[in-house]
C-alpha positions as CSV (number, residue, x, y, z in Angstrom):
1,M,139.9,140.6,59.7
2,S,137.1,143.2,59.8
3,V,134.7,143.4,62.7
4,L,131.1,142.7,61.7
5,H,128.8,145.8,61.9
6,D,126.2,146.3,64.6
7,P,122.5,146.1,63.7
8,N,120.9,149.0,61.9
9,P,117.6,149.7,63.5
10,L,116.3,151.2,60.2
11,N,116.9,147.9,58.4
12,P,114.1,145.4,59.0
13,N,116.1,142.5,57.6
14,A,118.6,140.3,59.6
15,I,120.0,138.5,56.6
16,E,119.7,138.8,52.9
17,A,120.8,136.2,50.3
18,R,121.6,137.8,46.9
19,G,122.1,135.4,43.9
20,M,123.6,132.8,46.2
21,S,124.8,129.5,44.6
22,I,126.5,126.8,46.6
23,Y,128.8,124.2,45.1
24,Y,130.2,120.9,46.3
25,G,133.1,120.5,43.9
26,A,131.7,120.8,40.4
27,F,128.1,120.0,41.6
28,R,125.8,123.0,42.1
29,A,123.7,122.1,45.1
30,V,121.9,125.4,45.4
31,K,121.1,127.7,42.4
32,E,120.9,131.5,42.6
33,V,118.8,131.9,45.7
34,S,117.7,135.4,46.7
35,F,115.5,136.4,49.7
36,S,115.5,138.4,52.8
37,I,115.0,137.2,56.4
38,E,113.2,139.7,58.6
39,S,114.6,140.4,62.1
40,Q,112.9,139.0,65.1
41,K,110.7,136.7,63.1
42,I,110.6,132.9,62.6
43,T,111.3,131.8,59.0
44,A,110.8,128.2,58.0
45,L,112.6,126.6,55.1
46,I,110.5,123.7,53.7
47,G,110.7,121.3,50.7
48,P,111.4,117.7,49.8
49,S,114.6,115.9,50.9
50,G,117.7,116.9,48.9
51,C,116.4,120.3,47.8
52,G,119.1,122.3,49.6
53,K,117.3,123.6,52.6
54,S,120.0,122.7,55.1
55,T,122.7,123.8,52.7
56,V,121.1,127.2,52.5
57,L,120.7,127.3,56.3
58,R,124.4,126.5,56.9
59,S,125.4,129.2,54.4
60,F,124.1,131.8,56.7
61,N,126.8,131.2,59.3
62,R,129.5,129.8,56.9
63,M,129.2,126.3,58.3
64,N,129.6,125.0,54.7
65,D,133.2,126.4,54.9
66,L,134.0,123.4,57.1
67,I,133.5,121.1,54.0
68,A,136.7,121.2,52.0
69,V,135.0,121.0,48.5
70,A,132.2,123.5,49.3
71,R,132.2,127.0,47.9
72,T,129.6,129.8,47.9
73,E,129.0,132.3,45.1
74,G,126.8,135.4,45.4
75,E,126.4,137.3,48.6
76,V,124.9,136.9,52.1
77,I,124.4,140.3,53.5
78,F,124.4,140.8,57.3
79,H,124.2,144.5,58.6
80,G,125.4,145.7,55.2
81,Q,128.4,143.4,54.9
82,N,128.8,140.3,52.7
83,L,129.6,137.5,55.1
84,Y,131.7,135.9,52.3
85,G,133.8,139.0,51.9
86,P,137.6,138.3,51.9
87,D,138.2,140.0,55.2
88,V,135.3,138.6,57.3
89,D,136.2,136.3,60.2
90,A,134.0,133.1,59.9
91,V,134.5,132.5,63.7
92,E,132.9,135.9,64.4
93,V,130.1,135.1,62.0
94,R,129.3,131.9,63.9
95,R,129.3,133.7,67.2
96,R,126.8,136.3,65.9
97,I,124.7,133.7,64.0
98,G,124.3,130.6,66.2
99,M,123.3,127.1,65.3
100,V,121.2,124.2,66.8
101,F,121.5,120.9,65.0
102,Q,119.1,118.1,64.1
103,K,120.3,115.7,66.8
104,P,121.0,117.1,70.3
105,N,124.7,117.2,70.7
106,P,125.7,118.3,74.3
107,F,129.4,118.2,75.1
108,P,130.4,115.3,77.4
109,K,130.7,117.9,80.2
110,S,128.5,119.1,83.0
111,I,125.4,121.2,82.3
112,Y,127.2,124.3,83.6
113,E,130.3,123.7,81.5
114,N,128.2,123.1,78.4
115,I,127.0,126.7,78.7
116,A,130.3,128.2,79.9
117,F,132.3,126.7,77.1
118,G,131.3,129.1,74.3
119,P,131.9,132.3,76.2
120,R,135.3,131.0,77.4
121,I,136.6,130.2,74.0
122,N,135.4,133.6,72.8
123,G,137.6,135.3,75.4
124,W,135.3,135.7,78.4
125,K,136.8,138.1,80.9
126,G,134.1,138.1,83.6
127,T,134.1,136.9,87.2
128,K,132.9,133.5,88.4
129,A,129.8,135.2,89.8
130,E,129.1,136.8,86.3
131,M,129.6,133.4,84.6
132,D,127.1,131.9,87.1
133,D,124.6,134.6,86.1
134,L,125.3,134.0,82.4
135,V,124.7,130.3,82.8
136,E,121.5,130.9,84.7
137,Q,120.2,133.5,82.2
138,S,121.0,131.2,79.2
139,L,119.2,128.3,80.8
140,R,116.3,130.5,81.6
141,G,116.3,131.7,78.0
142,A,116.0,128.1,76.9
143,A,113.2,127.4,79.4
144,L,115.4,124.8,81.1
145,W,116.6,126.5,84.4
146,D,113.9,125.2,86.7
147,E,114.5,121.6,85.5
148,V,118.3,121.6,86.0
149,K,119.2,124.3,88.6
150,D,119.9,121.6,91.2
151,K,122.1,119.5,89.0
152,L,124.3,121.9,87.1
153,K,127.4,119.6,87.9
154,E,125.7,116.6,86.3
155,S,126.6,115.6,82.7
156,G,124.5,117.2,79.9
157,L,124.3,113.7,78.5
158,S,122.2,112.7,81.5
159,L,119.2,114.8,80.3
160,S,116.3,113.6,78.2
161,G,116.4,114.2,74.4
162,G,114.1,117.2,74.6
163,Q,116.1,118.7,77.6
164,Q,119.4,118.1,75.7
165,Q,118.1,120.0,72.7
166,R,117.1,122.9,75.0
167,L,120.6,122.7,76.6
168,C,122.0,123.1,73.1
169,I,119.8,126.1,72.5
170,A,121.0,127.6,75.9
171,R,124.6,126.9,74.8
172,A,123.9,128.9,71.6
173,L,122.3,131.8,73.6
174,A,125.3,132.0,75.9
175,V,127.5,133.7,73.3
176,E,124.8,136.3,72.7
177,P,124.0,135.8,69.0
178,E,121.5,137.8,67.0
179,V,120.3,135.0,64.8
180,I,119.7,131.4,65.7
181,L,119.7,128.7,62.9
182,M,117.8,125.5,63.7
183,D,118.3,122.5,61.4
184,E,115.3,120.2,62.0
185,P,115.6,120.7,65.8
186,C,112.6,118.5,66.6
187,S,113.1,115.6,64.2
188,A,114.5,113.4,67.0
189,L,112.0,114.4,69.6
190,D,108.7,113.2,70.8
191,P,105.5,115.4,70.3
192,I,105.6,116.9,73.9
193,S,109.3,117.9,73.5
194,T,108.5,119.2,70.1
195,L,105.8,121.4,71.4
196,K,108.2,122.8,74.1
197,I,110.7,123.7,71.5
198,E,108.0,125.5,69.4
199,E,106.8,127.4,72.5
200,L,110.4,128.3,73.2
201,M,110.9,129.6,69.7
202,F,108.0,132.0,70.2
203,E,109.6,133.3,73.4
204,L,113.0,133.7,71.7
205,R,111.6,135.6,68.8
206,R,111.2,138.6,71.1
207,Q,115.0,138.9,71.1
208,Y,116.4,136.8,68.2
209,T,115.8,136.1,64.6
210,I,115.1,132.4,64.1
211,I,115.5,130.4,60.8
212,I,114.4,126.8,61.0
213,V,114.6,123.9,58.5
214,T,111.7,121.5,59.0
215,H,110.2,118.6,57.1
216,N,107.0,118.9,59.2
217,M,104.4,121.0,57.4
218,Q,102.3,121.4,60.5
219,Q,105.3,122.7,62.4
220,A,106.0,125.2,59.6
221,A,102.4,126.4,59.6
222,R,102.2,126.6,63.4
223,A,105.5,128.0,64.3
224,S,106.8,130.4,61.6
225,D,106.0,133.9,60.4
226,Y,107.5,133.4,56.9
227,T,108.0,130.3,54.8
228,A,110.5,129.6,52.0
229,F,109.7,126.6,49.7
230,F,112.5,124.9,47.9
231,L,112.6,122.3,45.1
232,M,115.2,120.7,43.0
233,D,115.5,121.7,39.3
234,Q,116.2,119.3,36.5
235,D,119.9,119.5,37.3
236,R,119.2,118.5,40.9
237,A,120.1,121.9,42.2
238,G,118.0,123.4,45.0
239,M,116.1,126.5,44.0
240,L,113.7,128.8,45.8
241,V,110.2,128.4,44.4
242,E,108.3,130.8,46.6
243,Y,108.8,132.9,49.7
244,G,106.3,134.9,51.7
245,P,104.2,135.1,54.9
246,T,103.4,131.7,56.2
247,D,99.6,132.2,56.0
248,Q,99.9,133.2,52.4
249,I,102.2,130.3,51.5
250,F,99.9,127.7,53.1
251,K,96.5,129.2,52.2
252,D,97.0,131.0,48.9
253,P,100.3,130.0,47.3
254,K,101.2,131.8,44.1
255,D,103.0,128.8,42.5
256,E,101.2,125.6,41.6
257,R,104.2,123.5,42.8
258,T,103.9,125.0,46.3
259,E,100.3,124.1,46.5
260,Q,101.0,120.6,45.3
261,Y,103.7,120.1,47.9
262,I,101.8,121.5,50.8
263,S,98.7,119.5,49.9
264,G,100.8,116.3,49.8
265,R,100.5,115.6,46.1
266,F,104.2,115.3,45.7
267,G,107.4,115.4,47.7
């Protein structure tokens, strides 16, 4: 297995999809998608249900590999390497490109052990004191430390929904990824918790590249730098209609279908 390359400071892009099609068995779910994700920006994937947004998102860290009938054609370039190359280790891909799911899914372990789990299975060699520091820094990174610092031994499942989602973000941060994928991370949360996650995304953007799938147009407009709009074609395959800076997509879209979707006339 090859080791993934380190970032190239001269390359502004974190991930680049090139002619990517994704199949479930004989069915093509995503058709020839090509676009580049800029480093240390927030990119939103929007579009109606079933248009392939989450499938595209999961392709960026090879989560679709876990589905037996799924296969990906084309390339996903990360630091000059195709993540679907024959000698690339999918486990290493998922360490470098972390994921936060739609429904908060803490492990049935203590808050501390939720954070420590990922580094340990990735071969952590540090001391107890260093792990304590990593747990604190990860929780601080997810804006959760002050709320849980006195109950690290309590179950992660004892937290509120919004806190659980931030715990899952902290868990992703603990393995020191470069990119964080978020699949509708606020859909199960109340408005106050949603706002906290959005504020957290702005903080995390200083260090990480964030790609978020959202059904919430207001969230995409508020919280992202770039927006990709997907639709289904006549064969029910997801396709990329338009991609660009969020202001341009929402205020001056180049494709009539984008304008119709954003204005609520279909979808």
